[in-house]
C-alpha positions as CSV (number, residue, x, y, z in Angstrom):
1,M,131.8,-162.9,-46.0
2,D,129.9,-161.0,-43.4
3,Y,129.1,-157.3,-44.0
4,T,128.1,-154.6,-41.4
5,N,126.8,-151.8,-43.6
6,L,125.3,-153.7,-46.6
7,L,123.4,-156.9,-47.4
8,Y,124.6,-159.4,-50.1
9,E,122.4,-162.0,-51.7
10,E,122.9,-164.3,-54.6
11,D,119.8,-165.8,-56.3
12,A,118.9,-166.9,-59.8
13,R,122.2,-165.8,-61.3
14,V,121.9,-162.3,-59.8
15,A,123.7,-160.7,-56.9
16,V,121.8,-158.0,-55.0
17,I,124.0,-155.6,-53.0
18,T,121.9,-153.4,-50.6
19,L,123.4,-150.4,-48.9
20,N,122.0,-150.9,-45.4
21,R,122.2,-147.8,-43.3
22,P,118.6,-146.6,-43.5
23,D,118.9,-144.5,-40.3
24,K,121.6,-142.5,-42.1
25,L,119.8,-142.6,-45.5
26,N,122.5,-145.1,-46.6
27,A,125.2,-142.4,-46.5
28,L,128.6,-143.6,-47.7
29,N,131.2,-143.6,-45.0
30,H,134.6,-145.1,-45.3
31,D,133.7,-148.5,-44.0
32,T,130.7,-148.8,-46.3
33,L,132.8,-148.0,-49.3
34,V,135.3,-150.7,-48.3
35,E,132.5,-153.2,-48.0
36,L,131.0,-152.1,-51.3
37,K,134.2,-152.7,-53.2
38,Q,134.6,-156.1,-51.6
39,A,131.0,-157.1,-52.4
40,V,131.3,-156.0,-56.1
41,L,134.6,-158.0,-56.4
42,A,133.0,-161.0,-54.8
43,A,130.0,-160.9,-57.2
44,N,132.5,-160.6,-60.1
45,E,134.4,-163.6,-58.9
46,S,131.2,-165.7,-58.2
47,A,130.5,-168.4,-60.8
48,A,126.8,-168.3,-59.7
49,V,126.4,-164.6,-60.7
50,D,125.8,-163.1,-64.1
51,V,124.3,-159.7,-63.2
52,I,124.8,-157.3,-60.2
53,I,122.1,-155.0,-58.7
54,L,122.9,-152.2,-56.4
55,T,120.1,-150.6,-54.2
56,G,119.5,-148.9,-50.9
57,A,117.6,-150.1,-47.9
58,G,114.2,-148.4,-47.4
59,E,112.1,-146.3,-49.7
60,K,113.6,-142.9,-48.7
61,A,117.0,-143.1,-50.2
62,F,119.2,-145.1,-52.6
63,V,122.2,-143.2,-51.1
64,A,121.7,-139.7,-49.7
65,G,125.4,-138.8,-50.1
66,A,128.7,-139.1,-48.4
67,D,129.0,-139.1,-44.6
68,I,129.2,-135.4,-43.8
69,K,131.0,-135.9,-40.5
70,E,133.8,-137.7,-42.3
71,L,133.8,-135.2,-45.1
72,A,134.0,-132.2,-42.7
73,A,137.2,-133.5,-41.2
74,Q,139.2,-133.4,-44.4
75,D,142.0,-130.9,-45.2
76,A,143.4,-130.3,-48.6
77,V,145.7,-133.3,-48.6
78,Q,143.3,-135.6,-46.9
79,G,140.5,-134.4,-49.2
80,Q,142.4,-135.6,-52.3
81,R,142.9,-139.0,-50.7
82,F,139.3,-139.1,-49.7
83,S,138.3,-138.4,-53.4
84,L,140.8,-140.9,-54.9
85,F,139.5,-143.6,-52.5
86,G,135.9,-143.1,-53.5
87,Q,136.8,-143.0,-57.2
88,D,138.7,-146.3,-56.9
89,V,135.6,-147.9,-55.4
90,F,133.3,-146.5,-58.1
91,N,135.8,-147.4,-60.8
92,T,135.6,-151.0,-59.6
93,I,131.8,-150.8,-60.3
94,E,132.1,-149.2,-63.7
95,Q,134.8,-151.7,-64.7
96,S,132.9,-154.7,-63.5
97,T,133.0,-157.6,-66.0
98,K,129.4,-158.2,-65.2
99,P,126.5,-155.8,-65.8
100,V,125.7,-153.6,-62.8
101,I,122.1,-152.2,-62.5
102,A,121.2,-149.5,-60.1
103,A,117.7,-149.8,-58.6
104,V,117.3,-146.2,-57.3
105,N,114.7,-145.8,-54.6
106,G,114.4,-142.2,-53.3
107,F,117.3,-139.8,-52.9
108,A,120.4,-140.3,-55.0
109,L,122.4,-137.2,-54.0
110,G,126.1,-136.4,-54.1
111,G,127.9,-139.7,-53.7
112,G,124.6,-141.5,-54.3
113,C,124.2,-139.9,-57.7
114,E,127.8,-140.7,-58.4
115,L,127.3,-144.3,-57.4
116,A,124.3,-144.6,-59.7
117,L,126.4,-143.0,-62.5
118,A,129.1,-145.7,-62.0
119,C,126.5,-148.4,-62.7
120,H,125.8,-149.5,-66.3
121,I,122.0,-149.1,-66.2
122,R,119.8,-147.1,-63.8
123,I,116.2,-148.1,-63.1
124,V,114.5,-145.5,-60.8
125,A,111.4,-145.3,-58.8
126,E,109.0,-142.4,-59.4
127,N,110.0,-140.9,-56.0
128,A,113.7,-140.8,-56.9
129,R,115.6,-137.5,-56.7
130,F,119.0,-137.0,-58.2
131,G,121.5,-134.2,-57.5
132,Q,125.1,-133.1,-57.0
133,P,124.6,-130.6,-54.2
134,E,128.3,-130.4,-53.1
135,V,128.6,-126.7,-53.9
136,N,126.2,-126.1,-51.0
137,L,128.9,-127.5,-48.8
138,G,131.7,-125.4,-50.4
139,T,133.1,-128.3,-52.4
140,I,132.6,-130.2,-55.6
141,P,131.7,-133.8,-56.6
142,G,134.7,-136.0,-55.8
143,Y,133.7,-139.5,-56.6
144,G,133.5,-139.1,-60.4
145,G,130.5,-136.8,-60.7
146,T,132.1,-134.0,-62.7
147,Q,133.2,-136.6,-65.3
148,R,130.5,-139.3,-65.5
149,L,127.6,-136.8,-65.2
150,A,128.9,-134.8,-68.1
151,Y,129.4,-137.9,-70.1
152,V,125.9,-139.3,-69.4
153,V,123.8,-136.1,-69.8
154,G,126.1,-133.7,-71.6
155,L,128.3,-130.9,-70.4
156,G,125.7,-128.2,-70.3
157,R,123.2,-130.1,-68.2
158,A,125.9,-131.4,-66.0
159,A,127.2,-127.9,-65.4
160,E,123.7,-126.7,-64.5
161,L,123.2,-129.5,-61.9
162,I,126.6,-129.2,-60.4
163,L,126.8,-125.4,-60.3
164,T,123.3,-124.9,-58.9
165,G,123.2,-127.9,-56.6
166,N,119.6,-128.4,-57.7
167,M,117.8,-131.7,-57.6
168,V,115.9,-133.3,-60.5
169,N,113.0,-135.7,-60.1
170,A,112.7,-139.1,-61.7
171,E,110.9,-137.9,-64.9
172,E,113.4,-135.2,-65.5
173,A,116.3,-137.6,-64.9
174,H,114.7,-139.9,-67.5
175,R,114.2,-137.0,-70.0
176,I,117.9,-136.0,-69.8
177,G,119.2,-139.6,-70.0
178,L,120.2,-140.0,-66.3
179,A,117.6,-142.7,-65.8
180,N,117.0,-145.6,-68.2
181,S,113.4,-146.0,-67.0
182,V,111.0,-144.8,-64.3
183,V,108.8,-147.3,-62.4
184,E,106.2,-147.0,-59.6
185,K,107.4,-146.3,-56.1
186,G,108.5,-149.5,-54.4
187,T,109.1,-151.5,-57.6
188,A,112.6,-150.4,-58.7
189,L,114.3,-153.5,-57.3
190,A,111.7,-155.8,-58.8
191,A,112.1,-154.1,-62.2
192,A,115.9,-154.3,-61.9
193,K,115.6,-158.1,-61.2
194,E,113.4,-158.5,-64.2
195,M,115.9,-156.8,-66.4
196,A,118.7,-158.8,-64.7
197,A,116.9,-162.0,-65.6
198,T,116.7,-161.0,-69.2
199,I,120.4,-160.2,-69.3
200,A,121.3,-163.4,-67.5
201,A,119.5,-165.5,-70.1
202,K,121.8,-164.2,-72.9
203,G,125.2,-165.6,-73.9
204,Q,127.4,-164.4,-71.1
205,V,130.6,-164.3,-73.2
206,A,128.8,-161.8,-75.5
207,I,127.6,-159.8,-72.5
208,R,131.2,-159.5,-71.2
209,L,132.6,-158.5,-74.6
210,A,129.8,-156.0,-75.1
211,L,130.6,-154.4,-71.8
212,E,134.3,-154.2,-72.7
213,A,133.4,-152.5,-76.0
214,L,131.1,-150.0,-74.2
215,R,133.7,-149.2,-71.6
216,S,136.1,-148.1,-74.3
217,V,133.7,-145.4,-75.6
218,P,134.7,-142.4,-73.4
219,Q,138.4,-143.1,-73.7
220,T,138.9,-143.6,-77.5
221,S,138.2,-142.0,-80.8
222,L,135.5,-143.4,-83.0
223,R,138.1,-145.0,-85.3
224,D,139.9,-146.7,-82.4
225,G,136.6,-147.7,-80.9
226,L,135.5,-149.4,-84.1
227,T,138.8,-151.2,-84.2
228,T,138.2,-152.5,-80.7
229,E,134.6,-153.5,-81.6
230,A,135.8,-155.5,-84.6
231,A,138.4,-157.3,-82.5
232,L,135.8,-158.2,-79.8
233,F,133.3,-159.2,-82.4
234,G,135.9,-161.6,-83.9
235,L,136.5,-163.1,-80.4
236,S,132.8,-163.7,-80.0
237,C,132.6,-165.5,-83.3
238,G,135.1,-168.0,-82.1
239,T,133.0,-169.1,-79.0
240,E,130.7,-172.0,-78.4
241,D,128.0,-169.6,-77.4
242,F,128.1,-168.0,-80.9
243,R,127.8,-171.5,-82.5
244,E,124.9,-172.3,-80.2
245,G,123.2,-169.0,-80.7
246,T,123.3,-168.9,-84.4
247,A,122.3,-172.6,-84.7
248,A,119.4,-172.1,-82.4
249,F,118.2,-169.1,-84.5
250,L,118.4,-171.1,-87.7
251,E,116.6,-174.1,-86.0
252,K,114.0,-171.9,-84.5
253,R,114.6,-172.9,-80.9
254,T,115.7,-171.3,-77.7
255,P,119.5,-171.3,-77.3
256,E,121.2,-173.1,-74.4
257,F,124.3,-170.9,-73.7
258,K,127.1,-172.4,-71.7
259,G,129.2,-169.3,-71.2
260,S,132.1,-170.5,-73.3
């Protein structure tokens, strides 16, 4: 389908979704969020896609935040709906059956930080800046930031970032676990594509099952999580990809996975 506020491209088993409002630093308005959910669902449904990359147009910003004009118009009731709508979009990303990599170029603030947190992996350029500055506007993160940030970096560090509204640079983001890796300015998308190619070369049934197991971590006890892991491990052992992967290892050759 055609998009107004983002670009969508499929190539070499990878879908690249680019937030494309560079004049607004790729700020997330309602229409952009609608298109983003549609694009992620389209990538999940595409037989030609194994991995999804999210990035922002230009080098200044991944996503600089929500559209403040839209935000400023909210009252208490509308604000809750505003939050629930954004959470639904970001939940769609987090629950993707295909890995989602954020290629973060520049500012990832407010909704942009929350968008990166909803992705499974975050590769960031050295000029990236992360923050949850909502308290400066008299509000709090509403697209999952209070929950996902605390889960990713720990409650104390999340409290500091959210309560002060301060930004952290790429190196600090990497140090606290918010970024998986830091790369040179202008190379985040290329690095994300390289990682995506590595993931796409693996057995895709195993990738899906691994994601399912990982998604259960924040919501279950260790005991229940281990039970889930064992069940999914068992499912993987019944697949053709498992037979091919183990046979290829024993025969010292490269496996040819079929995704079944």
